[in-house]
N, C-alpha and C positions, 0 to 999 in steps of 0.2 A: 765802612770803617774809614775814619779820617786819618790819613797818614801820608808821610813822605817816604819815598823809597829811592835810595841812591843806587847807582850801578855804574859800571865802566872802569872800576879800579883794576889793578893788576900789577904785574912785574914788568918793568921797562928799563932799558939801558939808558945811561946818561945821554942826554941829547935827544931822546925820543919824545913821543907825544902820547897823550891819552885824552879822551873826552869823557868826562863824568856827566851823568844825567841825574836829575832830581825830579822824579815824577810824583805828582800829587794825585791822590784818590779821595773821593768823597767831598771835595770842595774845588772851587775854581781858583786856580793859582794866579790868574791875572788881576785879582783884587789884593794881592799880597806883594810886599817887598820880600826878596829872598836873599839870604846870605849864605856864603860858603865859608866853612871854618875847617881847621885841621888841628890835629893833636898828635904830636910825635911822642914816643915813649920817654917818660921822665920830664916832659915839658908841658907847659900850660897850653890850653887851647888858644889858638890865635885866629883872628879874622883874616880871610883870604880875599874875598870879593863880595860885592853886593850889586843887585840890580833893583832899581826902584819900581814899585808898582804904580807910582804916580806918573812918571814920564819916561821910564826906561833908562834913565841915567845910571851910570855905573861908578863903582869905586873899587880900588885895588890896593892891597898891601904893597909897600915899596918893594918887598922881596920878590914879587911876582909881576910887577908892571912890565909890560912889553913882552911877556911870555904867556900869560894866561888871558883868556877872554871869556867873559860871562855873557850869556844870551838867553833869550826865552822864546818859546814857541807856545803861545797861548792855545792854539788849536790842538796841540798835543798835551797841554797842561803840564809842561815840562820846562825846567831851567837847565841849561848846560854850562859846564865849565871846560873849555878847551885849554889844555895844558901843553905847551910846546917847550922845547929846549929844557927838558926836565933835568934836575940836578939831584944828587943824593940827599941834599938838605930838604928836598920836597917830600921825602918819605914820611908818611903819616897816615892816620885814618882821617878821611875827609867826610865832613858832615854838611848837609844843607839844612836850612831852617827858614821858616816862613812866618811873617808877621802881617796880620790883617791891617789894611789901611794904606792910604796913598802917601807913604813916607818917602822922602828923599833918603839917600844912603848916608848922609852925614851922620856920624855916630852910630853906624849900624852894628858895631861890635857890642854896643850896650842896649840894643833893643830887647824888649821883653817878647821873645818869639813865642808864637802860639803852637808851632809844630817843629819837631826835629826828626830827621831821619835816623836810621840805625847806624849809618856810617859805611864807608867802603875803603878798603885798604889800598893805598898806593905805595909801591916800593920801587925806588929808583936805584938800581945796582947793576954793576957789570958782572 
């Protein structure tokens, strides 16, 4: 079955850290550019970060720059999102998505993604 599965979400205090994983099954993720998105209750989905399948370059939303880091381990067929210095505003369901092709991340929010994960809840609260 071709799918993406996110994991690593949970409840964390402000200032804490989490690492989300996006594991692909049924296809090789290294031929894909991967984006992370999030959606908070009552808000539209927003792009968080992207890693290019072309050259490994990355892009981040202004709200997470300097706090979040996206990376990939092709041997494990997984993309990660390391989230540090978490804030209550980071609370959302986080999704990963993959698009086939060696795209740079410019405009990643508008890509026509081939696969989406089911989402993982991140709650930042004291």
